Each structure stands twice: as C-alpha cells, then as structure tokens.
N, CA, C and O atoms as CSV, one atom per row, in Angstrom:
chain,resi,resn,atom,element,x,y,z
A,1,MET,N,N,4.154,-26.781,-6.045
A,1,MET,CA,C,3.474,-25.526,-6.258
A,1,MET,C,C,2.959,-24.988,-4.915
A,1,MET,O,O,2.446,-25.739,-4.085
A,2,ALA,N,N,3.104,-23.701,-4.728
A,2,ALA,CA,C,2.679,-23.076,-3.477
A,2,ALA,C,C,1.158,-23.086,-3.360
A,2,ALA,O,O,0.437,-23.035,-4.357
A,3,ASP,N,N,0.697,-23.152,-2.125
A,3,ASP,CA,C,-0.737,-23.074,-1.892
A,3,ASP,C,C,-1.233,-21.679,-2.243
A,3,ASP,O,O,-0.519,-20.692,-2.067
A,4,ASN,N,N,-2.441,-21.609,-2.732
A,4,ASN,CA,C,-3.058,-20.318,-3.023
A,4,ASN,C,C,-3.979,-19.921,-1.885
A,4,ASN,O,O,-4.434,-20.765,-1.114
A,5,PHE,N,N,-4.246,-18.636,-1.790
A,5,PHE,CA,C,-5.158,-18.109,-0.783
A,5,PHE,C,C,-5.928,-16.945,-1.386
A,5,PHE,O,O,-5.542,-16.411,-2.426
A,6,ASN,N,N,-7.000,-16.558,-0.746
A,6,ASN,CA,C,-7.829,-15.453,-1.221
A,6,ASN,C,C,-7.176,-14.124,-0.870
A,6,ASN,O,O,-6.712,-13.924,0.253
A,7,PHE,N,N,-7.146,-13.217,-1.845
A,7,PHE,CA,C,-6.634,-11.868,-1.597
A,7,PHE,C,C,-7.621,-10.866,-2.170
A,7,PHE,O,O,-8.087,-10.998,-3.301
A,8,GLU,N,N,-7.928,-9.854,-1.354
A,8,GLU,CA,C,-8.776,-8.767,-1.811
A,8,GLU,C,C,-8.098,-7.442,-1.508
A,8,GLU,O,O,-7.604,-7.213,-0.404
A,9,LEU,N,N,-8.086,-6.573,-2.515
A,9,LEU,CA,C,-7.586,-5.217,-2.369
A,9,LEU,C,C,-8.778,-4.296,-2.598
A,9,LEU,O,O,-9.353,-4.249,-3.686
A,10,VAL,N,N,-9.133,-3.562,-1.540
A,10,VAL,CA,C,-10.340,-2.744,-1.565
A,10,VAL,C,C,-9.979,-1.305,-1.217
A,10,VAL,O,O,-9.236,-1.052,-0.269
A,11,SER,N,N,-10.510,-0.368,-1.992
A,11,SER,CA,C,-10.394,1.048,-1.655
A,11,SER,C,C,-11.804,1.583,-1.462
A,11,SER,O,O,-12.759,0.896,-1.828
A,12,PRO,N,N,-11.979,2.768,-0.908
A,12,PRO,CA,C,-13.338,3.296,-0.738
A,12,PRO,C,C,-14.100,3.417,-2.061
A,12,PRO,O,O,-15.329,3.344,-2.086
A,13,GLU,N,N,-13.362,3.602,-3.153
A,13,GLU,CA,C,-14.000,3.786,-4.458
A,13,GLU,C,C,-14.439,2.480,-5.099
A,13,GLU,O,O,-15.465,2.430,-5.777
A,14,ARG,N,N,-13.639,1.394,-4.879
A,14,ARG,CA,C,-13.944,0.160,-5.603
A,14,ARG,C,C,-13.136,-1.022,-5.081
A,14,ARG,O,O,-12.188,-0.870,-4.311
A,15,LEU,N,N,-13.543,-2.188,-5.525
A,15,LEU,CA,C,-12.800,-3.416,-5.299
A,15,LEU,C,C,-11.807,-3.529,-6.453
A,15,LEU,O,O,-12.210,-3.721,-7.600
A,16,LEU,N,N,-10.513,-3.412,-6.159
A,16,LEU,CA,C,-9.508,-3.451,-7.206
A,16,LEU,C,C,-9.134,-4.866,-7.616
A,16,LEU,O,O,-8.837,-5.129,-8.782
A,17,LEU,N,N,-9.151,-5.778,-6.645
A,17,LEU,CA,C,-8.718,-7.139,-6.942
A,17,LEU,C,C,-9.347,-8.103,-5.947
A,17,LEU,O,O,-9.411,-7.825,-4.749
A,18,SER,N,N,-9.808,-9.230,-6.455
A,18,SER,CA,C,-10.316,-10.297,-5.613
A,18,SER,C,C,-10.027,-11.595,-6.354
A,18,SER,O,O,-10.717,-11.938,-7.314
A,19,GLN,N,N,-8.993,-12.320,-5.899
A,19,GLN,CA,C,-8.623,-13.553,-6.586
A,19,GLN,C,C,-7.767,-14.441,-5.700
A,19,GLN,O,O,-7.306,-14.031,-4.635
A,20,LYS,N,N,-7.566,-15.657,-6.160
A,20,LYS,CA,C,-6.651,-16.592,-5.501
A,20,LYS,C,C,-5.242,-16.228,-5.943
A,20,LYS,O,O,-4.980,-16.061,-7.134
A,21,VAL,N,N,-4.339,-16.106,-4.980
A,21,VAL,CA,C,-2.953,-15.733,-5.271
A,21,VAL,C,C,-2.011,-16.672,-4.532
A,21,VAL,O,O,-2.418,-17.384,-3.614
A,22,SER,N,N,-0.748,-16.666,-4.942
A,22,SER,CA,C,0.238,-17.495,-4.256
A,22,SER,C,C,1.065,-16.675,-3.266
A,22,SER,O,O,1.619,-17.224,-2.313
A,23,GLU,N,N,1.150,-15.363,-3.489
A,23,GLU,CA,C,1.977,-14.509,-2.625
A,23,GLU,C,C,1.576,-13.052,-2.793
A,23,GLU,O,O,1.230,-12.615,-3.891
A,24,VAL,N,N,1.626,-12.305,-1.697
A,24,VAL,CA,C,1.388,-10.864,-1.716
A,24,VAL,C,C,2.456,-10.216,-0.846
A,24,VAL,O,O,2.713,-10.668,0.270
A,25,VAL,N,N,3.074,-9.165,-1.352
A,25,VAL,CA,C,4.028,-8.381,-0.565
A,25,VAL,C,C,3.372,-7.031,-0.309
A,25,VAL,O,O,3.017,-6.312,-1.243
A,26,ILE,N,N,3.216,-6.696,0.975
A,26,ILE,CA,C,2.528,-5.468,1.348
A,26,ILE,C,C,3.488,-4.519,2.072
A,26,ILE,O,O,4.400,-4.962,2.772
A,27,PRO,N,N,3.272,-3.197,1.895
A,27,PRO,CA,C,4.115,-2.210,2.571
A,27,PRO,C,C,3.590,-1.896,3.975
A,27,PRO,O,O,2.990,-0.845,4.201
A,28,ALA,N,N,3.819,-2.802,4.901
A,28,ALA,CA,C,3.376,-2.587,6.281
A,28,ALA,C,C,4.190,-1.455,6.900
A,28,ALA,O,O,5.322,-1.202,6.487
A,29,THR,N,N,3.624,-0.784,7.876
A,29,THR,CA,C,4.330,0.346,8.481
A,29,THR,C,C,5.624,-0.072,9.170
A,29,THR,O,O,6.530,0.746,9.331
A,30,GLU,N,N,5.720,-1.329,9.576
A,30,GLU,CA,C,6.937,-1.813,10.233
A,30,GLU,C,C,7.931,-2.407,9.236
A,30,GLU,O,O,8.990,-2.893,9.633
A,31,GLY,N,N,7.596,-2.369,7.942
A,31,GLY,CA,C,8.470,-2.906,6.901
A,31,GLY,C,C,7.686,-3.799,5.958
A,31,GLY,O,O,6.565,-4.208,6.261
A,32,GLU,N,N,8.281,-4.099,4.812
A,32,GLU,CA,C,7.607,-4.971,3.851
A,32,GLU,C,C,7.292,-6.317,4.476
A,32,GLU,O,O,8.062,-6.844,5.278
A,33,MET,N,N,6.144,-6.865,4.093
A,33,MET,CA,C,5.677,-8.111,4.676
A,33,MET,C,C,5.185,-9.014,3.554
A,33,MET,O,O,4.349,-8.611,2.745
A,34,THR,N,N,5.701,-10.229,3.508
A,34,THR,CA,C,5.255,-11.197,2.514
A,34,THR,C,C,4.198,-12.096,3.139
A,34,THR,O,O,4.401,-12.670,4.209
A,35,VAL,N,N,3.070,-12.207,2.453
A,35,VAL,CA,C,1.964,-13.031,2.931
A,35,VAL,C,C,1.855,-14.246,2.021
A,35,VAL,O,O,1.787,-14.120,0.798
A,36,LEU,N,N,1.839,-15.417,2.632
A,36,LEU,CA,C,1.654,-16.684,1.926
A,36,LEU,C,C,0.450,-17.398,2.543
A,36,LEU,O,O,-0.061,-16.982,3.583
A,37,ALA,N,N,0.008,-18.463,1.903
A,37,ALA,CA,C,-1.087,-19.266,2.452
A,37,ALA,C,C,-0.698,-19.760,3.839
A,37,ALA,O,O,0.477,-20.007,4.110
A,38,ASN,N,N,-1.668,-19.900,4.694
A,38,ASN,CA,C,-1.491,-20.391,6.065
A,38,ASN,C,C,-0.683,-19.446,6.957
A,38,ASN,O,O,-0.057,-19.873,7.927
A,39,HIS,N,N,-0.708,-18.171,6.616
A,39,HIS,CA,C,-0.019,-17.160,7.419
A,39,HIS,C,C,-0.697,-17.049,8.782
A,39,HIS,O,O,-1.911,-17.222,8.893
A,40,ALA,N,N,0.068,-16.767,9.788
A,40,ALA,CA,C,-0.495,-16.550,11.128
A,40,ALA,C,C,-1.436,-15.348,11.090
A,40,ALA,O,O,-1.172,-14.382,10.374
A,41,PRO,N,N,-2.521,-15.394,11.845
A,41,PRO,CA,C,-3.441,-14.258,11.875
A,41,PRO,C,C,-2.707,-12.988,12.327
A,41,PRO,O,O,-2.024,-12.970,13.351
A,42,THR,N,N,-2.872,-11.947,11.539
A,42,THR,CA,C,-2.182,-10.686,11.791
A,42,THR,C,C,-3.041,-9.541,11.281
A,42,THR,O,O,-3.754,-9.678,10.287
A,43,MET,N,N,-2.965,-8.414,11.970
A,43,MET,CA,C,-3.550,-7.187,11.448
A,43,MET,C,C,-2.442,-6.143,11.507
A,43,MET,O,O,-1.758,-6.014,12.523
A,44,THR,N,N,-2.267,-5.403,10.423
A,44,THR,CA,C,-1.207,-4.416,10.375
A,44,THR,C,C,-1.663,-3.183,9.621
A,44,THR,O,O,-2.555,-3.252,8.776
A,45,THR,N,N,-1.045,-2.058,9.933
A,45,THR,CA,C,-1.307,-0.841,9.184
A,45,THR,C,C,-0.399,-0.819,7.956
A,45,THR,O,O,0.663,-1.441,7.931
A,46,ILE,N,N,-0.848,-0.087,6.946
A,46,ILE,CA,C,-0.145,-0.010,5.670
A,46,ILE,C,C,0.315,1.424,5.454
A,46,ILE,O,O,-0.419,2.373,5.729
A,47,LYS,N,N,1.543,1.569,4.958
A,47,LYS,CA,C,2.043,2.900,4.610
A,47,LYS,C,C,1.981,3.049,3.086
A,47,LYS,O,O,1.790,2.058,2.381
A,48,PRO,N,N,2.140,4.264,2.573
A,48,PRO,CA,C,2.162,4.422,1.128
A,48,PRO,C,C,3.272,3.558,0.518
A,48,PRO,O,O,4.412,3.569,0.982
A,49,GLY,N,N,2.919,2.823,-0.512
A,49,GLY,CA,C,3.896,1.950,-1.147
A,49,GLY,C,C,3.260,1.078,-2.212
A,49,GLY,O,O,2.142,1.330,-2.661
A,50,VAL,N,N,3.991,0.049,-2.605
A,50,VAL,CA,C,3.565,-0.842,-3.680
A,50,VAL,C,C,3.191,-2.199,-3.104
A,50,VAL,O,O,3.927,-2.771,-2.300
A,51,VAL,N,N,2.046,-2.702,-3.522
A,51,VAL,CA,C,1.600,-4.054,-3.194
A,51,VAL,C,C,1.916,-4.918,-4.411
A,51,VAL,O,O,1.459,-4.630,-5.517
A,52,THR,N,N,2.693,-5.970,-4.205
A,52,THR,CA,C,3.044,-6.880,-5.288
A,52,THR,C,C,2.251,-8.172,-5.109
A,52,THR,O,O,2.275,-8.791,-4.046
A,53,VAL,N,N,1.553,-8.562,-6.162
A,53,VAL,CA,C,0.679,-9.731,-6.125
A,53,VAL,C,C,1.181,-10.757,-7.128
A,53,VAL,O,O,1.399,-10.434,-8.296
A,54,ARG,N,N,1.367,-11.999,-6.673
A,54,ARG,CA,C,1.789,-13.077,-7.566
A,54,ARG,C,C,0.690,-14.129,-7.630
A,54,ARG,O,O,0.231,-14.644,-6.610
A,55,ALA,N,N,0.279,-14.434,-8.872
A,55,ALA,CA,C,-0.756,-15.441,-9.095
A,55,ALA,C,C,-0.561,-16.057,-10.473
A,55,ALA,O,O,-0.296,-15.347,-11.443
A,56,ASP,N,N,-0.688,-17.355,-10.559
A,56,ASP,CA,C,-0.581,-18.067,-11.834
A,56,ASP,C,C,0.709,-17.728,-12.577
A,56,ASP,O,O,0.708,-17.614,-13.803
A,57,GLY,N,N,1.801,-17.566,-11.847
A,57,GLY,CA,C,3.089,-17.288,-12.471
A,57,GLY,C,C,3.260,-15.859,-12.956
A,57,GLY,O,O,4.277,-15.539,-13.572
A,58,LYS,N,N,2.297,-14.998,-12.696
A,58,LYS,CA,C,2.365,-13.599,-13.128
A,58,LYS,C,C,2.447,-12.690,-11.920
A,58,LYS,O,O,1.963,-13.031,-10.840
A,59,THR,N,N,3.060,-11.536,-12.104
A,59,THR,CA,C,3.191,-10.550,-11.037
A,59,THR,C,C,2.469,-9.276,-11.446
A,59,THR,O,O,2.594,-8.824,-12.584
A,60,ASP,N,N,1.714,-8.696,-10.518
A,60,ASP,CA,C,1.012,-7.447,-10.756
A,60,ASP,C,C,1.291,-6.521,-9.579
A,60,ASP,O,O,1.559,-6.984,-8.470
A,61,ARG,N,N,1.228,-5.206,-9.820
A,61,ARG,CA,C,1.546,-4.247,-8.758
A,61,ARG,C,C,0.475,-3.161,-8.663
A,61,ARG,O,O,-0.085,-2.707,-9.661
A,62,TYR,N,N,0.219,-2.767,-7.414
A,62,TYR,CA,C,-0.741,-1.715,-7.118
A,62,TYR,C,C,-0.087,-0.731,-6.157
A,62,TYR,O,O,0.701,-1.123,-5.298
A,63,VAL,N,N,-0.416,0.541,-6.304
A,63,VAL,CA,C,0.070,1.566,-5.391
A,63,VAL,C,C,-1.027,1.834,-4.375
A,63,VAL,O,O,-2.179,2.068,-4.740
A,64,VAL,N,N,-0.662,1.799,-3.087
A,64,VAL,CA,C,-1.617,2.082,-2.017
A,64,VAL,C,C,-1.123,3.277,-1.214
A,64,VAL,O,O,0.078,3.532,-1.117
A,65,PHE,N,N,-2.076,3.999,-0.645
A,65,PHE,CA,C,-1.753,5.179,0.148
A,65,PHE,C,C,-2.306,5.023,1.553
A,65,PHE,O,O,-3.191,5.766,1.979
A,66,GLY,N,N,-1.767,4.042,2.262
A,66,GLY,CA,C,-2.197,3.805,3.633
A,66,GLY,C,C,-3.378,2.855,3.711
A,66,GLY,O,O,-4.007,2.527,2.705
A,67,GLY,N,N,-3.663,2.417,4.942
A,67,GLY,CA,C,-4.786,1.527,5.176
A,67,GLY,C,C,-4.449,0.459,6.197
A,67,GLY,O,O,-3.574,0.640,7.043
A,68,PHE,N,N,-5.164,-0.668,6.106
A,68,PHE,CA,C,-4.988,-1.789,7.024
A,68,PHE,C,C,-5.008,-3.089,6.238
A,68,PHE,O,O,-5.659,-3.183,5.198
A,69,ALA,N,N,-4.297,-4.088,6.737
A,69,ALA,CA,C,-4.359,-5.428,6.162
A,69,ALA,C,C,-4.775,-6.390,7.268
A,69,ALA,O,O,-4.240,-6.366,8.376
A,70,ASP,N,N,-5.735,-7.229,6.937
A,70,ASP,CA,C,-6.208,-8.274,7.841
A,70,ASP,C,C,-5.798,-9.602,7.217
A,70,ASP,O,O,-6.257,-9.951,6.130
A,71,ILE,N,N,-4.938,-10.337,7.905
A,71,ILE,CA,C,-4.390,-11.578,7.374
A,71,ILE,C,C,-4.853,-12.736,8.257
A,71,ILE,O,O,-4.733,-12.694,9.482
A,72,VAL,N,N,-5.380,-13.764,7.608
A,72,VAL,CA,C,-5.774,-14.999,8.281
A,72,VAL,C,C,-5.171,-16.152,7.475
A,72,VAL,O,O,-4.728,-15.929,6.349
A,73,PRO,N,N,-5.139,-17.364,8.005
A,73,PRO,CA,C,-4.518,-18.465,7.269
A,73,PRO,C,C,-5.094,-18.714,5.874
A,73,PRO,O,O,-4.388,-19.209,4.995
A,74,THR,N,N,-6.358,-18.379,5.663
A,74,THR,CA,C,-6.990,-18.645,4.371
A,74,THR,C,C,-7.057,-17.436,3.452
A,74,THR,O,O,-7.551,-17.542,2.329
A,75,GLY,N,N,-6.563,-16.278,3.912
A,75,GLY,CA,C,-6.651,-15.113,3.043
A,75,GLY,C,C,-6.092,-13.844,3.636
A,75,GLY,O,O,-5.638,-13.799,4.779
A,76,CYS,N,N,-6.142,-12.802,2.805
A,76,CYS,CA,C,-5.660,-11.477,3.202
A,76,CYS,C,C,-6.583,-10.447,2.557
A,76,CYS,O,O,-6.864,-10.510,1.360
A,77,THR,N,N,-7.046,-9.509,3.361
A,77,THR,CA,C,-7.835,-8.392,2.853
A,77,THR,C,C,-7.090,-7.117,3.182
A,77,THR,O,O,-6.783,-6.847,4.343
A,78,LEU,N,N,-6.799,-6.331,2.151
A,78,LEU,CA,C,-6.129,-5.055,2.342
A,78,LEU,C,C,-7.157,-3.963,2.073
A,78,LEU,O,O,-7.661,-3.827,0.958
A,79,LEU,N,N,-7.460,-3.187,3.114
A,79,LEU,CA,C,-8.383,-2.062,3.006
A,79,LEU,C,C,-7.548,-0.796,2.884
A,79,LEU,O,O,-7.025,-0.282,3.873
A,80,ALA,N,N,-7.431,-0.307,1.666
A,80,ALA,CA,C,-6.572,0.849,1.389
A,80,ALA,C,C,-7.347,2.149,1.513
A,80,ALA,O,O,-8.517,2.225,1.139
A,81,GLU,N,N,-6.681,3.177,2.044
A,81,GLU,CA,C,-7.289,4.506,2.063
A,81,GLU,C,C,-7.536,4.977,0.634
A,81,GLU,O,O,-8.542,5.621,0.338
A,82,SER,N,N,-6.598,4.640,-0.241
A,82,SER,CA,C,-6.682,4.934,-1.657
A,82,SER,C,C,-5.738,3.973,-2.360
A,82,SER,O,O,-4.677,3.645,-1.829
A,83,ALA,N,N,-6.115,3.517,-3.555
A,83,ALA,CA,C,-5.269,2.572,-4.284
A,83,ALA,C,C,-5.524,2.702,-5.773
A,83,ALA,O,O,-6.610,3.084,-6.210
A,84,VAL,N,N,-4.483,2.371,-6.546
A,84,VAL,CA,C,-4.576,2.425,-7.996
A,84,VAL,C,C,-3.584,1.416,-8.568
A,84,VAL,O,O,-2.539,1.158,-7.970
A,85,HIS,N,N,-3.913,0.848,-9.726
A,85,HIS,CA,C,-2.953,-0.038,-10.392
A,85,HIS,C,C,-1.744,0.807,-10.764
A,85,HIS,O,O,-1.893,1.974,-11.124
A,86,VAL,N,N,-0.562,0.238,-10.682
A,86,VAL,CA,C,0.669,1.001,-10.924
A,86,VAL,C,C,0.675,1.641,-12.319
A,86,VAL,O,O,1.260,2.710,-12.497
A,87,ASP,N,N,0.043,1.013,-13.297
A,87,ASP,CA,C,-0.005,1.577,-14.653
A,87,ASP,C,C,-0.909,2.797,-14.752
A,87,ASP,O,O,-0.807,3.565,-15.708
A,88,GLU,N,N,-1.793,2.987,-13.774
A,88,GLU,CA,C,-2.721,4.111,-13.789
A,88,GLU,C,C,-2.206,5.310,-12.993
A,88,GLU,O,O,-2.843,6.364,-12.976
A,89,LEU,N,N,-1.075,5.156,-12.346
A,89,LEU,CA,C,-0.521,6.233,-11.518
A,89,LEU,C,C,0.248,7.215,-12.389
A,89,LEU,O,O,0.991,6.817,-13.287
A,90,ASP,N,N,0.062,8.500,-12.115
A,90,ASP,CA,C,0.888,9.489,-12.816
A,90,ASP,C,C,1.557,10.421,-11.808
A,90,ASP,O,O,1.152,10.515,-10.650
A,91,LYS,N,N,2.578,11.094,-12.282
A,91,LYS,CA,C,3.409,11.956,-11.441
A,91,LYS,C,C,2.577,13.029,-10.727
A,91,LYS,O,O,2.839,13.344,-9.566
A,92,SER,N,N,1.590,13.581,-11.405
A,92,SER,CA,C,0.812,14.669,-10.811
A,92,SER,C,C,0.034,14.210,-9.575
A,92,SER,O,O,-0.165,14.996,-8.649
A,93,GLN,N,N,-0.410,12.951,-9.547
A,93,GLN,CA,C,-1.112,12.440,-8.363
A,93,GLN,C,C,-0.201,12.478,-7.142
A,93,GLN,O,O,-0.602,12.932,-6.070
A,94,LEU,N,N,1.018,12.002,-7.313
A,94,LEU,CA,C,1.961,12.005,-6.195
A,94,LEU,C,C,2.363,13.430,-5.829
A,94,LEU,O,O,2.482,13.756,-4.648
A,95,ASP,N,N,2.573,14.281,-6.833
A,95,ASP,CA,C,2.934,15.677,-6.562
A,95,ASP,C,C,1.851,16.364,-5.730
A,95,ASP,O,O,2.165,17.110,-4.802
A,96,ARG,N,N,0.576,16.118,-6.053
A,96,ARG,CA,C,-0.530,16.732,-5.302
A,96,ARG,C,C,-0.556,16.237,-3.859
A,96,ARG,O,O,-0.769,17.025,-2.937
A,97,ARG,N,N,-0.341,14.949,-3.660
A,97,ARG,CA,C,-0.339,14.403,-2.295
A,97,ARG,C,C,0.831,14.985,-1.480
A,97,ARG,O,O,0.662,15.337,-0.313
A,98,ILE,N,N,1.988,15.080,-2.088
A,98,ILE,CA,C,3.161,15.641,-1.394
A,98,ILE,C,C,2.908,17.111,-1.057
A,98,ILE,O,O,3.201,17.547,0.056
A,99,ALA,N,N,2.369,17.876,-2.007
A,99,ALA,CA,C,2.084,19.295,-1.770
A,99,ALA,C,C,1.053,19.475,-0.653
A,99,ALA,O,O,1.201,20.365,0.184
A,100,ALA,N,N,0.027,18.651,-0.635
A,100,ALA,CA,C,-1.000,18.749,0.415
A,100,ALA,C,C,-0.399,18.455,1.789
A,100,ALA,O,O,-0.717,19.131,2.767
A,101,ALA,N,N,0.465,17.452,1.859
A,101,ALA,CA,C,1.105,17.128,3.139
A,101,ALA,C,C,2.029,18.262,3.581
A,101,ALA,O,O,2.084,18.589,4.767
A,102,ARG,N,N,2.747,18.858,2.644
A,102,ARG,CA,C,3.633,19.990,2.988
A,102,ARG,C,C,2.823,21.189,3.468
A,102,ARG,O,O,3.201,21.857,4.430
A,103,ASP,N,N,1.706,21.457,2.792
A,103,ASP,CA,C,0.852,22.572,3.212
A,103,ASP,C,C,0.329,22.356,4.630
A,103,ASP,O,O,0.309,23.283,5.440
A,104,GLU,N,N,-0.092,21.131,4.921
A,104,GLU,CA,C,-0.590,20.827,6.267
A,104,GLU,C,C,0.541,20.936,7.286
A,104,GLU,O,O,0.337,21.412,8.403
A,105,LEU,N,N,1.722,20.497,6.897
A,105,LEU,CA,C,2.882,20.573,7.802
A,105,LEU,C,C,3.204,22.018,8.156
A,105,LEU,O,O,3.501,22.322,9.311
A,106,ASP,N,N,3.146,22.910,7.171
A,106,ASP,CA,C,3.464,24.324,7.397
A,106,ASP,C,C,2.495,24.982,8.373
A,106,ASP,O,O,2.871,25.919,9.077
A,107,GLY,N,N,1.268,24.508,8.421
A,107,GLY,CA,C,0.279,25.127,9.288
A,107,GLY,C,C,0.070,24.431,10.614
A,107,GLY,O,O,-0.878,24.750,11.331
A,108,HIS,N,N,0.944,23.475,10.963
A,108,HIS,CA,C,0.714,22.688,12.173
A,108,HIS,C,C,1.708,23.019,13.278
A,108,HIS,O,O,2.899,23.198,13.022
A,109,GLY,N,N,1.206,23.100,14.517
A,109,GLY,CA,C,2.065,23.343,15.664
A,109,GLY,C,C,2.283,22.112,16.519
A,109,GLY,O,O,3.204,22.081,17.335
A,110,ASP,N,N,1.449,21.094,16.346
A,110,ASP,CA,C,1.523,19.872,17.139
A,110,ASP,C,C,2.720,19.027,16.688
A,110,ASP,O,O,2.794,18.632,15.525
A,111,ASP,N,N,3.653,18.748,17.601
A,111,ASP,CA,C,4.876,18.020,17.252
A,111,ASP,C,C,4.605,16.604,16.760
A,111,ASP,O,O,5.258,16.142,15.825
A,112,ASP,N,N,3.658,15.913,17.371
A,112,ASP,CA,C,3.345,14.551,16.929
A,112,ASP,C,C,2.809,14.543,15.507
A,112,ASP,O,O,3.191,13.697,14.698
A,113,ARG,N,N,1.921,15.488,15.201
A,113,ARG,CA,C,1.356,15.568,13.849
A,113,ARG,C,C,2.444,15.970,12.849
A,113,ARG,O,O,2.480,15.455,11.732
A,114,LYS,N,N,3.325,16.883,13.247
A,114,LYS,CA,C,4.428,17.279,12.362
A,114,LYS,C,C,5.307,16.074,12.021
A,114,LYS,O,O,5.687,15.881,10.866
A,115,THR,N,N,5.622,15.278,13.025
A,115,THR,CA,C,6.450,14.081,12.811
A,115,THR,C,C,5.755,13.127,11.846
A,115,THR,O,O,6.389,12.569,10.951
A,116,SER,N,N,4.459,12.944,12.032
A,116,SER,CA,C,3.682,12.068,11.161
A,116,SER,C,C,3.671,12.592,9.725
A,116,SER,O,O,3.831,11.818,8.781
A,117,LEU,N,N,3.485,13.887,9.559
A,117,LEU,CA,C,3.468,14.485,8.227
A,117,LEU,C,C,4.841,14.411,7.559
A,117,LEU,O,O,4.935,14.157,6.358
A,118,GLU,N,N,5.894,14.629,8.327
A,118,GLU,CA,C,7.246,14.526,7.763
A,118,GLU,C,C,7.527,13.103,7.282
A,118,GLU,O,O,8.145,12.907,6.236
A,119,ARG,N,N,7.071,12.113,8.048
A,119,ARG,CA,C,7.233,10.712,7.649
A,119,ARG,C,C,6.447,10.441,6.357
A,119,ARG,O,O,6.947,9.785,5.444
A,120,LEU,N,N,5.219,10.952,6.295
A,120,LEU,CA,C,4.387,10.775,5.105
A,120,LEU,C,C,5.030,11.404,3.878
A,120,LEU,O,O,5.039,10.796,2.807
A,121,ILE,N,N,5.563,12.598,4.014
A,121,ILE,CA,C,6.232,13.264,2.895
A,121,ILE,C,C,7.420,12.430,2.427
A,121,ILE,O,O,7.634,12.277,1.225
A,122,GLY,N,N,8.187,11.895,3.361
A,122,GLY,CA,C,9.317,11.034,3.003
A,122,GLY,C,C,8.878,9.780,2.274
A,122,GLY,O,O,9.493,9.387,1.283
A,123,GLU,N,N,7.810,9.145,2.762
A,123,GLU,CA,C,7.307,7.922,2.122
A,123,GLU,C,C,6.791,8.213,0.711
A,123,GLU,O,O,7.064,7.452,-0.218
A,124,LEU,N,N,6.047,9.312,0.548
A,124,LEU,CA,C,5.523,9.664,-0.770
A,124,LEU,C,C,6.641,10.046,-1.742
A,124,LEU,O,O,6.596,9.689,-2.920
A,125,THR,N,N,7.632,10.766,-1.249
A,125,THR,CA,C,8.758,11.145,-2.100
A,125,THR,C,C,9.532,9.910,-2.537
A,125,THR,O,O,9.915,9.799,-3.702
A,126,SER,N,N,9.761,8.996,-1.630
A,126,SER,CA,C,10.447,7.746,-1.957
A,126,SER,C,C,9.645,6.937,-2.977
A,126,SER,O,O,10.212,6.384,-3.918
A,127,LEU,N,N,8.347,6.871,-2.791
A,127,LEU,CA,C,7.475,6.157,-3.717
A,127,LEU,C,C,7.553,6.784,-5.106
A,127,LEU,O,O,7.642,6.078,-6.111
A,128,LYS,N,N,7.519,8.103,-5.154
A,128,LYS,CA,C,7.612,8.808,-6.434
A,128,LYS,C,C,8.929,8.508,-7.136
A,128,LYS,O,O,8.946,8.239,-8.337
A,129,GLU,N,N,10.024,8.551,-6.399
A,129,GLU,CA,C,11.340,8.271,-6.988
A,129,GLU,C,C,11.449,6.824,-7.473
A,129,GLU,O,O,12.133,6.551,-8.460
A,130,THR,N,N,10.785,5.909,-6.791
A,130,THR,CA,C,10.830,4.499,-7.163
A,130,THR,C,C,9.998,4.228,-8.424
A,130,THR,O,O,10.424,3.468,-9.294
A,131,LEU,N,N,8.832,4.839,-8.522
A,131,LEU,CA,C,7.895,4.497,-9.587
A,131,LEU,C,C,8.001,5.348,-10.843
A,131,LEU,O,O,7.691,4.876,-11.936
A,132,ILE,N,N,8.433,6.591,-10.702
A,132,ILE,CA,C,8.408,7.505,-11.841
A,132,ILE,C,C,9.837,7.936,-12.162
A,132,ILE,O,O,10.479,8.629,-11.373
A,133,PRO,N,N,10.327,7.518,-13.333
A,133,PRO,CA,C,11.690,7.889,-13.710
A,133,PRO,C,C,11.832,9.407,-13.836
A,133,PRO,O,O,10.886,10.105,-14.202
A,134,ALA,N,N,13.012,9.894,-13.531
A,134,ALA,CA,C,13.273,11.341,-13.582
A,134,ALA,C,C,13.190,11.888,-14.975
A,134,ALA,O,O,13.384,13.086,-15.180
C-alpha cells in the first residue's frame, strides 16, 4: 500500500479538503504533476484545470482556477485562486470566466498581457470542453 500524506486544498472562500491521501494530480503550469508521499520539496504555479485526489481507494475531483502548490515530503498544500468540487461546477461559471477574459483581452494593448489572456481563454475553453458535455 502506498504511503499517505497530508493534502489541503484551500480557496479564499473556504477549506475544500484536508485529509490524508495516497496521490494528488495537479494542473501545474508546466504540465500535470503527480504528487506522492516523500515528494521532493517543490513550489509550482497552478493553471485552470482539474485536481484529482486519491484516498482510501476512492478518487475525487476538484476544479481550480489558478493558484500555487507547495509540496514537501510530508504533504501538499494547494492555494487556489478559486476552487469548486467538480459536481458543483456549471457551464455558466466557465462561460462567465471566458467572457470576462475576452472582454479584458479586447481592451488591452500590452502584448504580454494579451498573450497571458489568450492562454487563459484557451485553458478555460479546454476545461469547459473536458468537463461539460456538448
């Protein structure tokens, strides 16, 4: 049996999860990252995506919209800009986020910010297509 470690998923609104888990898959900005017990100390940024949590033979999923993950050998804390259990997500939430990013993109002249917004729109659109059937 795999070693367990402490995992906490925190958003500004609330603590979504705090428990011993065997594995967490996080949407790091450089690509998906699997965290297991005794992981090397790491800090990474999080992009919009799905966090998959495995504990006691069960799998649970949460949608996060950016943030940071702090990983140490004994645990992982994910500080999300915003997060919700996948069952609580609806299409209108993603549509509003995509529309807000598009509106900001239309009014921006800074190339770096435009690139960042275009990436965000792509990530949110991909997330929507993955989670919400057509």
